Every structure is written in C-alpha cells, then in structure tokens.
PDB file with one MODEL, atoms N, CA, C and O in Angstrom:
MODEL        1
ATOM      1  N   MET A   1      18.146  48.377 106.759  1.00  0.00           N
ATOM      2  CA  MET A   1      19.458  48.839 105.937  1.00  0.00           C
ATOM      3  C   MET A   1      19.663  47.683 104.651  1.00  0.00           C
ATOM      4  O   MET A   1      19.639  48.098 103.492  1.00  0.00           O
ATOM      5  N   LYS A   2      19.804  46.653 104.850  1.00  0.00           N
ATOM      6  CA  LYS A   2      19.889  45.463 103.687  1.00  0.00           C
ATOM      7  C   LYS A   2      18.757  46.277 102.545  1.00  0.00           C
ATOM      8  O   LYS A   2      19.244  46.700 101.496  1.00  0.00           O
ATOM      9  N   VAL A   3      17.968  46.375 102.681  1.00  0.00           N
ATOM     10  CA  VAL A   3      16.678  46.678 101.562  1.00  0.00           C
ATOM     11  C   VAL A   3      17.649  48.275 100.827  1.00  0.00           C
ATOM     12  O   VAL A   3      18.047  48.389  99.667  1.00  0.00           O
ATOM     13  N   GLY A   4      17.772  49.137 101.780  1.00  0.00           N
ATOM     14  CA  GLY A   4      18.074  50.322 101.241  1.00  0.00           C
ATOM     15  C   GLY A   4      19.600  49.798 100.200  1.00  0.00           C
ATOM     16  O   GLY A   4      19.589  50.278  99.067  1.00  0.00           O
ATOM     17  N   ARG A   5      20.449  49.165 100.440  1.00  0.00           N
ATOM     18  CA  ARG A   5      21.916  48.643  99.914  1.00  0.00           C
ATOM     19  C   ARG A   5      21.364  48.015  98.744  1.00  0.00           C
ATOM     20  O   ARG A   5      22.060  48.214  97.748  1.00  0.00           O
ATOM     21  N   TYR A   6      20.384  47.354  98.555  1.00  0.00           N
ATOM     22  CA  TYR A   6      19.747  46.386  97.586  1.00  0.00           C
ATOM     23  C   TYR A   6      19.041  47.508  96.314  1.00  0.00           C
ATOM     24  O   TYR A   6      18.974  47.301  95.102  1.00  0.00           O
ATOM     25  N   LEU A   7      18.605  48.632  97.038  1.00  0.00           N
ATOM     26  CA  LEU A   7      18.014  49.716  96.435  1.00  0.00           C
ATOM     27  C   LEU A   7      18.791  50.542  95.636  1.00  0.00           C
ATOM     28  O   LEU A   7      18.314  51.034  94.614  1.00  0.00           O
ATOM     29  N   VAL A   8      20.248  50.807  96.079  1.00  0.00           N
ATOM     30  CA  VAL A   8      21.258  51.431  95.502  1.00  0.00           C
ATOM     31  C   VAL A   8      21.822  50.830  94.427  1.00  0.00           C
ATOM     32  O   VAL A   8      22.031  51.340  93.326  1.00  0.00           O
ATOM     33  N   ILE A   9      22.080  49.644  94.812  1.00  0.00           N
ATOM     34  CA  ILE A   9      22.574  48.690  93.779  1.00  0.00           C
ATOM     35  C   ILE A   9      21.710  48.473  92.676  1.00  0.00           C
ATOM     36  O   ILE A   9      22.270  48.245  91.603  1.00  0.00           O
ATOM     37  N   PHE A  10      20.546  48.491  92.698  1.00  0.00           N
ATOM     38  CA  PHE A  10      19.438  47.995  91.702  1.00  0.00           C
ATOM     39  C   PHE A  10      19.506  49.285  90.771  1.00  0.00           C
ATOM     40  O   PHE A  10      19.333  49.416  89.560  1.00  0.00           O
ATOM     41  N   THR A  11      19.858  50.293  91.894  1.00  0.00           N
ATOM     42  CA  THR A  11      19.509  51.845  90.928  1.00  0.00           C
ATOM     43  C   THR A  11      20.637  52.191  90.034  1.00  0.00           C
ATOM     44  O   THR A  11      20.640  52.665  88.898  1.00  0.00           O
ATOM     45  N   VAL A  12      21.634  51.822  90.863  1.00  0.00           N
ATOM     46  CA  VAL A  12      22.801  51.960  89.633  1.00  0.00           C
ATOM     47  C   VAL A  12      23.236  51.075  88.405  1.00  0.00           C
ATOM     48  O   VAL A  12      23.921  51.299  87.407  1.00  0.00           O
ATOM     49  N   PHE A  13      22.415  49.745  88.987  1.00  0.00           N
ATOM     50  CA  PHE A  13      22.812  49.080  87.602  1.00  0.00           C
ATOM     51  C   PHE A  13      21.723  49.431  86.732  1.00  0.00           C
ATOM     52  O   PHE A  13      21.822  49.178  85.532  1.00  0.00           O
ATOM     53  N   MET A  14      20.696  49.984  87.197  1.00  0.00           N
ATOM     54  CA  MET A  14      19.555  50.478  86.161  1.00  0.00           C
ATOM     55  C   MET A  14      19.879  51.660  85.355  1.00  0.00           C
ATOM     56  O   MET A  14      19.379  51.895  84.254  1.00  0.00           O
ATOM     57  N   GLY A  15      20.727  52.378  85.949  1.00  0.00           N
ATOM     58  CA  GLY A  15      21.480  53.772  85.497  1.00  0.00           C
ATOM     59  C   GLY A  15      22.298  53.326  84.161  1.00  0.00           C
ATOM     60  O   GLY A  15      22.234  53.826  83.038  1.00  0.00           O
ATOM     61  N   ILE A  16      23.017  52.331  84.582  1.00  0.00           N
ATOM     62  CA  ILE A  16      24.137  51.738  83.828  1.00  0.00           C
ATOM     63  C   ILE A  16      23.530  51.258  82.694  1.00  0.00           C
ATOM     64  O   ILE A  16      24.163  51.507  81.669  1.00  0.00           O
ATOM     65  N   LEU A  17      22.325  50.541  82.521  1.00  0.00           N
ATOM     66  CA  LEU A  17      21.946  49.983  81.556  1.00  0.00           C
ATOM     67  C   LEU A  17      21.150  50.470  80.981  1.00  0.00           C
ATOM     68  O   LEU A  17      20.691  49.787  80.065  1.00  0.00           O
ATOM     69  N   ILE A  18      20.577  51.830  81.178  1.00  0.00           N
ATOM     70  CA  ILE A  18      20.067  52.401  80.327  1.00  0.00           C
ATOM     71  C   ILE A  18      20.773  53.601  79.547  1.00  0.00           C
ATOM     72  O   ILE A  18      20.331  54.052  78.491  1.00  0.00           O
ATOM     73  N   VAL A  19      22.023  54.109  80.246  1.00  0.00           N
ATOM     74  CA  VAL A  19      23.224  54.675  79.844  1.00  0.00           C
ATOM     75  C   VAL A  19      23.787  53.885  78.628  1.00  0.00           C
ATOM     76  O   VAL A  19      23.831  54.343  77.486  1.00  0.00           O
ATOM     77  N   PHE A  20      24.225  52.610  79.009  1.00  0.00           N
ATOM     78  CA  PHE A  20      25.165  51.821  78.085  1.00  0.00           C
ATOM     79  C   PHE A  20      24.170  50.605  77.685  1.00  0.00           C
ATOM     80  O   PHE A  20      24.741  49.687  77.096  1.00  0.00           O
ATOM     81  N   GLY A  21      23.104  50.479  77.853  1.00  0.00           N
ATOM     82  CA  GLY A  21      22.397  49.178  77.659  1.00  0.00           C
ATOM     83  C   GLY A  21      22.221  49.222  75.979  1.00  0.00           C
ATOM     84  O   GLY A  21      22.554  50.189  75.292  1.00  0.00           O
ATOM     85  N   ASN A  22      21.696  48.116  75.522  1.00  0.00           N
ATOM     86  CA  ASN A  22      20.760  48.243  74.061  1.00  0.00           C
ATOM     87  C   ASN A  22      19.529  48.804  73.827  1.00  0.00           C
ATOM     88  O   ASN A  22      18.492  48.211  74.125  1.00  0.00           O
ATOM     89  N   ARG A  23      19.548  50.047  73.248  1.00  0.00           N
ATOM     90  CA  ARG A  23      19.041  51.374  72.695  1.00  0.00           C
ATOM     91  C   ARG A  23      19.134  51.734  73.963  1.00  0.00           C
ATOM     92  O   ARG A  23      18.274  51.144  74.618  1.00  0.00           O
ATOM     93  N   GLY A  24      20.002  52.664  74.814  1.00  0.00           N
ATOM     94  CA  GLY A  24      20.356  53.194  75.717  1.00  0.00           C
ATOM     95  C   GLY A  24      20.489  54.577  75.270  1.00  0.00           C
ATOM     96  O   GLY A  24      20.153  55.080  74.198  1.00  0.00           O
ATOM     97  N   LEU A  25      21.036  55.091  76.285  1.00  0.00           N
ATOM     98  CA  LEU A  25      21.318  56.819  75.757  1.00  0.00           C
ATOM     99  C   LEU A  25      22.684  56.939  74.893  1.00  0.00           C
ATOM    100  O   LEU A  25      22.645  57.847  74.062  1.00  0.00           O
ATOM    101  N   VAL A  26      24.067  56.076  74.942  1.00  0.00           N
ATOM    102  CA  VAL A  26      24.926  56.330  74.297  1.00  0.00           C
ATOM    103  C   VAL A  26      24.089  55.560  72.588  1.00  0.00           C
ATOM    104  O   VAL A  26      23.892  56.254  71.591  1.00  0.00           O
ATOM    105  N   ASP A  27      23.764  54.156  72.675  1.00  0.00           N
ATOM    106  CA  ASP A  27      23.221  54.208  71.179  1.00  0.00           C
ATOM    107  C   ASP A  27      22.519  54.703  70.667  1.00  0.00           C
ATOM    108  O   ASP A  27      22.655  54.869  69.455  1.00  0.00           O
ATOM    109  N   ASN A  28      21.181  55.285  71.502  1.00  0.00           N
ATOM    110  CA  ASN A  28      20.868  56.761  70.598  1.00  0.00           C
ATOM    111  C   ASN A  28      21.321  57.784  69.718  1.00  0.00           C
ATOM    112  O   ASN A  28      21.000  58.116  68.577  1.00  0.00           O
ATOM    113  N   TYR A  29      22.295  58.267  70.691  1.00  0.00           N
ATOM    114  CA  TYR A  29      23.162  59.411  70.141  1.00  0.00           C
ATOM    115  C   TYR A  29      23.873  58.308  68.887  1.00  0.00           C
ATOM    116  O   TYR A  29      23.934  58.593  67.691  1.00  0.00           O
ATOM    117  N   LYS A  30      24.144  57.602  69.228  1.00  0.00           N
ATOM    118  CA  LYS A  30      24.693  56.699  67.639  1.00  0.00           C
ATOM    119  C   LYS A  30      23.930  56.809  66.386  1.00  0.00           C
ATOM    120  O   LYS A  30      24.392  57.108  65.285  1.00  0.00           O
ATOM    121  N   MET A  31      22.986  56.596  66.612  1.00  0.00           N
ATOM    122  CA  MET A  31      21.651  56.467  65.532  1.00  0.00           C
ATOM    123  C   MET A  31      21.514  57.490  65.320  1.00  0.00           C
ATOM    124  O   MET A  31      21.350  57.736  64.125  1.00  0.00           O
ATOM    125  N   LEU A  32      21.495  58.625  66.240  1.00  0.00           N
ATOM    126  CA  LEU A  32      21.230  59.759  65.563  1.00  0.00           C
ATOM    127  C   LEU A  32      22.011  60.316  64.743  1.00  0.00           C
ATOM    128  O   LEU A  32      21.551  60.868  63.744  1.00  0.00           O
ATOM    129  N   LYS A  33      23.315  60.285  64.993  1.00  0.00           N
ATOM    130  CA  LYS A  33      24.513  61.029  63.993  1.00  0.00           C
ATOM    131  C   LYS A  33      24.465  59.872  62.873  1.00  0.00           C
ATOM    132  O   LYS A  33      24.471  60.345  61.736  1.00  0.00           O
ATOM    133  N   ARG A  34      24.414  58.339  62.933  1.00  0.00           N
ATOM    134  CA  ARG A  34      24.092  57.988  61.685  1.00  0.00           C
ATOM    135  C   ARG A  34      22.961  58.392  60.698  1.00  0.00           C
ATOM    136  O   ARG A  34      23.123  58.289  59.482  1.00  0.00           O
ATOM    137  N   LEU A  35      21.610  58.936  61.351  1.00  0.00           N
ATOM    138  CA  LEU A  35      20.596  59.081  60.685  1.00  0.00           C
ATOM    139  C   LEU A  35      20.843  60.397  59.878  1.00  0.00           C
ATOM    140  O   LEU A  35      20.462  60.538  58.716  1.00  0.00           O
ATOM    141  N   ASP A  36      21.612  61.484  60.698  1.00  0.00           N
ATOM    142  CA  ASP A  36      21.805  62.672  59.975  1.00  0.00           C
ATOM    143  C   ASP A  36      23.180  62.524  58.898  1.00  0.00           C
ATOM    144  O   ASP A  36      23.530  63.576  58.363  1.00  0.00           O
ATOM    145  N   ASP A  37      23.815  61.506  58.628  1.00  0.00           N
ATOM    146  CA  ASP A  37      25.024  60.968  57.672  1.00  0.00           C
ATOM    147  C   ASP A  37      23.710  60.711  56.602  1.00  0.00           C
ATOM    148  O   ASP A  37      23.417  61.309  55.567  1.00  0.00           O
ATOM    149  N   VAL A  38      23.117  59.690  57.223  1.00  0.00           N
ATOM    150  CA  VAL A  38      22.241  59.327  56.001  1.00  0.00           C
ATOM    151  C   VAL A  38      21.329  60.176  54.786  1.00  0.00           C
ATOM    152  O   VAL A  38      21.159  60.266  53.570  1.00  0.00           O
ATOM    153  N   LYS A  39      20.867  60.744  56.184  1.00  0.00           N
ATOM    154  CA  LYS A  39      19.838  62.097  55.251  1.00  0.00           C
ATOM    155  C   LYS A  39      20.747  62.612  54.516  1.00  0.00           C
ATOM    156  O   LYS A  39      20.697  62.350  53.314  1.00  0.00           O
ATOM    157  N   LYS A  40      21.716  63.394  54.969  1.00  0.00           N
ATOM    158  CA  LYS A  40      22.677  63.928  54.284  1.00  0.00           C
ATOM    159  C   LYS A  40      23.156  63.426  52.804  1.00  0.00           C
ATOM    160  O   LYS A  40      23.259  64.104  51.782  1.00  0.00           O
ATOM    161  N   LYS A  41      23.430  61.968  53.004  1.00  0.00           N
ATOM    162  CA  LYS A  41      23.797  61.300  51.792  1.00  0.00           C
ATOM    163  C   LYS A  41      22.303  61.328  50.592  1.00  0.00           C
ATOM    164  O   LYS A  41      22.447  61.661  49.415  1.00  0.00           O
ATOM    165  N   ASN A  42      21.480  61.078  50.954  1.00  0.00           N
ATOM    166  CA  ASN A  42      20.111  61.473  50.731  1.00  0.00           C
ATOM    167  C   ASN A  42      19.776  62.677  49.808  1.00  0.00           C
ATOM    168  O   ASN A  42      19.529  62.585  48.605  1.00  0.00           O
ATOM    169  N   GLN A  43      19.792  63.366  50.251  1.00  0.00           N
ATOM    170  CA  GLN A  43      20.220  64.652  49.826  1.00  0.00           C
ATOM    171  C   GLN A  43      20.812  65.035  48.991  1.00  0.00           C
ATOM    172  O   GLN A  43      20.335  65.921  48.281  1.00  0.00           O
ATOM    173  N   GLU A  44      22.125  64.502  48.741  1.00  0.00           N
ATOM    174  CA  GLU A  44      23.292  64.553  47.857  1.00  0.00           C
ATOM    175  C   GLU A  44      22.881  63.735  46.930  1.00  0.00           C
ATOM    176  O   GLU A  44      23.050  64.253  45.826  1.00  0.00           O
ATOM    177  N   ILE A  45      22.453  62.770  46.873  1.00  0.00           N
ATOM    178  CA  ILE A  45      22.058  61.817  45.643  1.00  0.00           C
ATOM    179  C   ILE A  45      20.852  62.379  45.168  1.00  0.00           C
ATOM    180  O   ILE A  45      20.718  62.422  43.945  1.00  0.00           O
ATOM    181  N   ALA A  46      19.821  62.880  45.981  1.00  0.00           N
ATOM    182  CA  ALA A  46      18.421  63.542  44.916  1.00  0.00           C
ATOM    183  C   ALA A  46      18.968  64.697  44.351  1.00  0.00           C
ATOM    184  O   ALA A  46      18.275  65.128  43.428  1.00  0.00           O
ATOM    185  N   ALA A  47      20.020  65.372  44.602  1.00  0.00           N
ATOM    186  CA  ALA A  47      20.384  66.685  43.830  1.00  0.00           C
ATOM    187  C   ALA A  47      21.440  65.929  42.333  1.00  0.00           C
ATOM    188  O   ALA A  47      21.255  66.396  41.209  1.00  0.00           O
ATOM    189  N   GLU A  48      22.083  65.216  42.466  1.00  0.00           N
ATOM    190  CA  GLU A  48      22.883  64.142  41.792  1.00  0.00           C
ATOM    191  C   GLU A  48      21.784  64.247  40.733  1.00  0.00           C
ATOM    192  O   GLU A  48      21.834  65.065  39.814  1.00  0.00           O
ATOM    193  N   ASN A  49      20.526  63.142  40.959  1.00  0.00           N
ATOM    194  CA  ASN A  49      19.357  62.541  40.000  1.00  0.00           C
ATOM    195  C   ASN A  49      18.745  64.366  39.752  1.00  0.00           C
ATOM    196  O   ASN A  49      18.339  64.629  38.620  1.00  0.00           O
ATOM    197  N   TYR A  50      18.732  64.900  40.252  1.00  0.00           N
ATOM    198  CA  TYR A  50      18.209  66.178  39.516  1.00  0.00           C
ATOM    199  C   TYR A  50      19.116  66.940  37.992  1.00  0.00           C
ATOM    200  O   TYR A  50      18.678  67.464  36.968  1.00  0.00           O
ATOM    201  N   GLU A  51      20.078  66.757  38.331  1.00  0.00           N
ATOM    202  CA  GLU A  51      21.088  66.723  37.643  1.00  0.00           C
ATOM    203  C   GLU A  51      21.189  66.207  36.192  1.00  0.00           C
ATOM    204  O   GLU A  51      21.147  66.848  35.142  1.00  0.00           O
ATOM    205  N   ILE A  52      21.390  64.373  36.486  1.00  0.00           N
ATOM    206  CA  ILE A  52      21.037  63.518  35.487  1.00  0.00           C
ATOM    207  C   ILE A  52      19.867  63.429  34.555  1.00  0.00           C
ATOM    208  O   ILE A  52      19.858  62.781  33.509  1.00  0.00           O
ATOM    209  N   ARG A  53      18.744  64.244  35.103  1.00  0.00           N
ATOM    210  CA  ARG A  53      17.383  64.357  34.591  1.00  0.00           C
ATOM    211  C   ARG A  53      17.220  65.992  33.824  1.00  0.00           C
ATOM    212  O   ARG A  53      16.350  66.147  32.967  1.00  0.00           O
ATOM    213  N   LYS A  54      18.000  66.980  34.167  1.00  0.00           N
ATOM    214  CA  LYS A  54      18.126  67.880  33.305  1.00  0.00           C
ATOM    215  C   LYS A  54      18.906  67.640  32.070  1.00  0.00           C
ATOM    216  O   LYS A  54      18.690  68.194  30.992  1.00  0.00           O
ATOM    217  N   LYS A  55      19.929  66.676  32.342  1.00  0.00           N
ATOM    218  CA  LYS A  55      20.863  66.562  31.218  1.00  0.00           C
ATOM    219  C   LYS A  55      19.781  65.637  29.916  1.00  0.00           C
ATOM    220  O   LYS A  55      19.484  65.892  28.748  1.00  0.00           O
ATOM    221  N   ILE A  56      19.422  64.424  30.932  1.00  0.00           N
ATOM    222  CA  ILE A  56      18.252  63.397  29.727  1.00  0.00           C
ATOM    223  C   ILE A  56      17.427  64.002  28.843  1.00  0.00           C
ATOM    224  O   ILE A  56      17.291  63.687  27.661  1.00  0.00           O
ATOM    225  N   LEU A  57      16.730  65.110  29.579  1.00  0.00           N
ATOM    226  CA  LEU A  57      16.093  66.209  29.224  1.00  0.00           C
ATOM    227  C   LEU A  57      16.541  67.036  27.773  1.00  0.00           C
ATOM    228  O   LEU A  57      15.974  67.224  26.697  1.00  0.00           O
ATOM    229  N   LEU A  58      17.785  67.395  28.316  1.00  0.00           N
ATOM    230  CA  LEU A  58      18.332  67.937  27.357  1.00  0.00           C
ATOM    231  C   LEU A  58      18.950  67.153  25.500  1.00  0.00           C
ATOM    232  O   LEU A  58      19.123  67.640  24.383  1.00  0.00           O
ATOM    233  N   LEU A  59      19.092  65.742  26.121  1.00  0.00           N
ATOM    234  CA  LEU A  59      19.520  65.112  25.162  1.00  0.00           C
ATOM    235  C   LEU A  59      18.521  64.686  24.524  1.00  0.00           C
ATOM    236  O   LEU A  59      18.634  64.298  23.361  1.00  0.00           O
ATOM    237  N   ARG A  60      17.598  64.686  25.047  1.00  0.00           N
ATOM    238  CA  ARG A  60      16.167  64.168  24.119  1.00  0.00           C
ATOM    239  C   ARG A  60      15.962  65.578  23.132  1.00  0.00           C
ATOM    240  O   ARG A  60      16.237  65.430  21.941  1.00  0.00           O
ATOM    241  N   SER A  61      15.603  66.611  23.481  1.00  0.00           N
ATOM    242  CA  SER A  61      15.403  67.246  22.677  1.00  0.00           C
ATOM    243  C   SER A  61      16.519  68.350  22.412  1.00  0.00           C
ATOM    244  O   SER A  61      16.586  68.618  21.212  1.00  0.00           O
ATOM    245  N   ASN A  62      17.074  68.793  22.905  1.00  0.00           N
ATOM    246  CA  ASN A  62      17.941  70.040  22.607  1.00  0.00           C
ATOM    247  C   ASN A  62      19.430  69.483  21.671  1.00  0.00           C
ATOM    248  O   ASN A  62      20.362  68.845  22.161  1.00  0.00           O
ATOM    249  N   LEU A  63      19.339  69.821  20.597  1.00  0.00           N
ATOM    250  CA  LEU A  63      19.530  69.424  19.282  1.00  0.00           C
ATOM    251  C   LEU A  63      21.199  69.941  19.617  1.00  0.00           C
ATOM    252  O   LEU A  63      22.065  69.095  19.841  1.00  0.00           O
ATOM    253  N   PRO A  64      21.480  71.303  19.617  1.00  0.00           N
ATOM    254  CA  PRO A  64      22.672  72.265  19.850  1.00  0.00           C
ATOM    255  C   PRO A  64      23.621  71.508  21.024  1.00  0.00           C
ATOM    256  O   PRO A  64      24.840  71.408  20.884  1.00  0.00           O
ATOM    257  N   TYR A  65      22.993  71.056  22.046  1.00  0.00           N
ATOM    258  CA  TYR A  65      23.398  70.882  23.139  1.00  0.00           C
ATOM    259  C   TYR A  65      23.835  69.325  23.012  1.00  0.00           C
ATOM    260  O   TYR A  65      24.828  69.007  23.667  1.00  0.00           O
ATOM    261  N   ILE A  66      23.192  68.313  22.232  1.00  0.00           N
ATOM    262  CA  ILE A  66      23.469  66.875  21.661  1.00  0.00           C
ATOM    263  C   ILE A  66      24.550  67.553  20.760  1.00  0.00           C
ATOM    264  O   ILE A  66      25.606  67.022  21.103  1.00  0.00           O
ATOM    265  N   GLU A  67      24.793  68.412  19.834  1.00  0.00           N
ATOM    266  CA  GLU A  67      26.139  68.680  19.062  1.00  0.00           C
ATOM    267  C   GLU A  67      27.239  68.840  19.969  1.00  0.00           C
ATOM    268  O   GLU A  67      28.243  68.233  19.595  1.00  0.00           O
ATOM    269  N   THR A  68      27.370  69.523  21.134  1.00  0.00           N
ATOM    270  CA  THR A  68      28.192  70.085  22.195  1.00  0.00           C
ATOM    271  C   THR A  68      28.894  68.725  22.018  1.00  0.00           C
ATOM    272  O   THR A  68      29.956  68.301  21.562  1.00  0.00           O
ATOM    273  N   ILE A  69      27.595  68.170  22.700  1.00  0.00           N
ATOM    274  CA  ILE A  69      28.165  66.800  23.648  1.00  0.00           C
ATOM    275  C   ILE A  69      29.068  65.930  22.767  1.00  0.00           C
ATOM    276  O   ILE A  69      30.064  65.341  23.189  1.00  0.00           O
ATOM    277  N   ALA A  70      28.557  65.900  21.302  1.00  0.00           N
ATOM    278  CA  ALA A  70      29.262  64.846  20.274  1.00  0.00           C
ATOM    279  C   ALA A  70      30.357  65.421  20.031  1.00  0.00           C
ATOM    280  O   ALA A  70      31.216  64.692  19.535  1.00  0.00           O
ATOM    281  N   ARG A  71      30.705  66.786  20.260  1.00  0.00           N
ATOM    282  CA  ARG A  71      31.802  67.273  19.179  1.00  0.00           C
ATOM    283  C   ARG A  71      32.895  67.657  20.625  1.00  0.00           C
ATOM    284  O   ARG A  71      33.956  68.135  20.221  1.00  0.00           O
ATOM    285  N   ASN A  72      32.848  67.572  21.741  1.00  0.00           N
ATOM    286  CA  ASN A  72      33.521  68.107  22.975  1.00  0.00           C
ATOM    287  C   ASN A  72      34.087  66.653  23.451  1.00  0.00           C
ATOM    288  O   ASN A  72      35.302  66.501  23.578  1.00  0.00           O
ATOM    289  N   GLU A  73      32.787  65.138  23.819  1.00  0.00           N
ATOM    290  CA  GLU A  73      33.435  64.062  24.207  1.00  0.00           C
ATOM    291  C   GLU A  73      33.250  63.222  23.418  1.00  0.00           C
ATOM    292  O   GLU A  73      33.532  62.052  23.675  1.00  0.00           O
ATOM    293  N   LEU A  74      32.747  63.584  22.295  1.00  0.00           N
ATOM    294  CA  LEU A  74      33.274  61.841  21.513  1.00  0.00           C
ATOM    295  C   LEU A  74      34.109  62.659  20.142  1.00  0.00           C
ATOM    296  O   LEU A  74      34.414  61.988  19.156  1.00  0.00           O
ATOM    297  N   GLY A  75      34.295  63.531  20.181  1.00  0.00           N
ATOM    298  CA  GLY A  75      35.528  64.345  19.009  1.00  0.00           C
ATOM    299  C   GLY A  75      34.571  63.960  17.655  1.00  0.00           C
ATOM    300  O   GLY A  75      35.000  63.249  16.746  1.00  0.00           O
ATOM    301  N   MET A  76      33.622  64.368  17.666  1.00  0.00           N
ATOM    302  CA  MET A  76      33.226  64.357  16.305  1.00  0.00           C
ATOM    303  C   MET A  76      33.290  65.469  15.722  1.00  0.00           C
ATOM    304  O   MET A  76      33.515  66.391  16.506  1.00  0.00           O
ATOM    305  N   VAL A  77      33.174  65.793  14.552  1.00  0.00           N
ATOM    306  CA  VAL A  77      33.255  66.748  13.613  1.00  0.00           C
ATOM    307  C   VAL A  77      32.087  67.053  12.708  1.00  0.00           C
ATOM    308  O   VAL A  77      31.357  66.088  12.478  1.00  0.00           O
ATOM    309  N   ARG A  78      31.817  68.019  12.240  1.00  0.00           N
ATOM    310  CA  ARG A  78      30.740  68.545  11.389  1.00  0.00           C
ATOM    311  C   ARG A  78      31.537  68.706   9.734  1.00  0.00           C
ATOM    312  O   ARG A  78      32.684  69.058   9.461  1.00  0.00           O
ATOM    313  N   LYS A  79      30.286  68.248   8.748  1.00  0.00           N
ATOM    314  CA  LYS A  79      31.191  68.230   7.699  1.00  0.00           C
ATOM    315  C   LYS A  79      31.416  69.578   7.169  1.00  0.00           C
ATOM    316  O   LYS A  79      30.546  70.448   7.133  1.00  0.00           O
ATOM    317  N   GLY A  80      32.521  69.701   6.794  1.00  0.00           N
ATOM    318  CA  GLY A  80      33.256  70.920   6.137  1.00  0.00           C
ATOM    319  C   GLY A  80      34.071  71.865   7.128  1.00  0.00           C
ATOM    320  O   GLY A  80      34.726  72.889   6.934  1.00  0.00           O
ATOM    321  N   ASP A  81      33.766  71.106   8.290  1.00  0.00           N
ATOM    322  CA  ASP A  81      35.090  71.434   9.499  1.00  0.00           C
ATOM    323  C   ASP A  81      36.637  71.261   8.879  1.00  0.00           C
ATOM    324  O   ASP A  81      36.799  70.731   7.780  1.00  0.00           O
ATOM    325  N   ILE A  82      37.440  71.613   9.452  1.00  0.00           N
ATOM    326  CA  ILE A  82      39.188  71.766   9.199  1.00  0.00           C
ATOM    327  C   ILE A  82      39.458  70.840  10.555  1.00  0.00           C
ATOM    328  O   ILE A  82      38.959  70.973  11.672  1.00  0.00           O
ATOM    329  N   VAL A  83      40.022  70.261  10.274  1.00  0.00           N
ATOM    330  CA  VAL A  83      40.823  69.215  11.616  1.00  0.00           C
ATOM    331  C   VAL A  83      41.907  69.660  11.481  1.00  0.00           C
ATOM    332  O   VAL A  83      42.353  69.871  10.354  1.00  0.00           O
ATOM    333  N   TYR A  84      42.727  69.961  12.782  1.00  0.00           N
ATOM    334  CA  TYR A  84      44.403  70.174  12.966  1.00  0.00           C
ATOM    335  C   TYR A  84      44.297  69.037  13.598  1.00  0.00           C
ATOM    336  O   TYR A  84      43.265  68.672  14.162  1.00  0.00           O
ATOM    337  N   ARG A  85      45.421  68.351  13.548  1.00  0.00           N
ATOM    338  CA  ARG A  85      46.412  67.150  13.955  1.00  0.00           C
ATOM    339  C   ARG A  85      47.384  67.575  14.853  1.00  0.00           C
ATOM    340  O   ARG A  85      48.163  68.167  14.106  1.00  0.00           O
ATOM    341  N   PHE A  86      47.894  67.662  16.114  1.00  0.00           N
ATOM    342  CA  PHE A  86      49.432  68.026  16.705  1.00  0.00           C
ATOM    343  C   PHE A  86      49.539  67.088  17.322  1.00  0.00           C
ATOM    344  O   PHE A  86      48.888  66.471  18.165  1.00  0.00           O
ATOM    345  N   ALA A  87      51.190  66.957  16.419  1.00  0.00           N
ATOM    346  CA  ALA A  87      51.985  65.560  17.156  1.00  0.00           C
ATOM    347  C   ALA A  87      52.516  66.056  18.489  1.00  0.00           C
ATOM    348  O   ALA A  87      52.550  67.247  18.799  1.00  0.00           O
ATOM    349  N   LYS A  88      53.033  64.801  19.445  1.00  0.00           N
ATOM    350  CA  LYS A  88      52.696  64.923  20.708  1.00  0.00           C
ATOM    351  C   LYS A  88      54.505  64.694  20.829  1.00  0.00           C
ATOM    352  O   LYS A  88      55.055  64.690  21.930  1.00  0.00           O
TER     353      LYS A  88
ENDMDL
END
C-alpha cells in the first residue's frame, strides 16, 4: 500500500517536472516560438541586405541612377537647369 502511494507521488512529481521544469514542455514551446520569431527577423534582415546590395551596385556603376539620387535627395541641379524657388 505504501509503495503504491509513493509510486503515485513520484509519478505526479515527475509529470510536473516534465511539463513545467527546466527544458520541460512549456519551456520547449516558448523556445520554438522564439526560434520562429528569430527566423522571421533573419529573413527580413536578409531581404533588406539584398536591397542595399542592389543599391550599392547601382551607385557604383549606373550614372543615370547616381544623377537621380543627387537631384532628388541632395537637391543638386545640372548646369543650364532653371531653378524655381517658391516662398512658403
């Protein structure tokens, strides 16, 4: 009788450890969710890196693209262009 009671207590204790303990089922679920989040973030960063590489290659070799960037982002004008200033 006592052995059965101890066995049940031991089984319940081990079950609690398996579910809630360190590296248990709950911890495993949280780590899998975190791994999915990290993989998703990694894919986003890889896509951003790809876009930046494309821009770098264009800036190194494509003169019309460089001119477009200089005009739009830096406000530069070509010699002979007419510049209009509007008062605010």
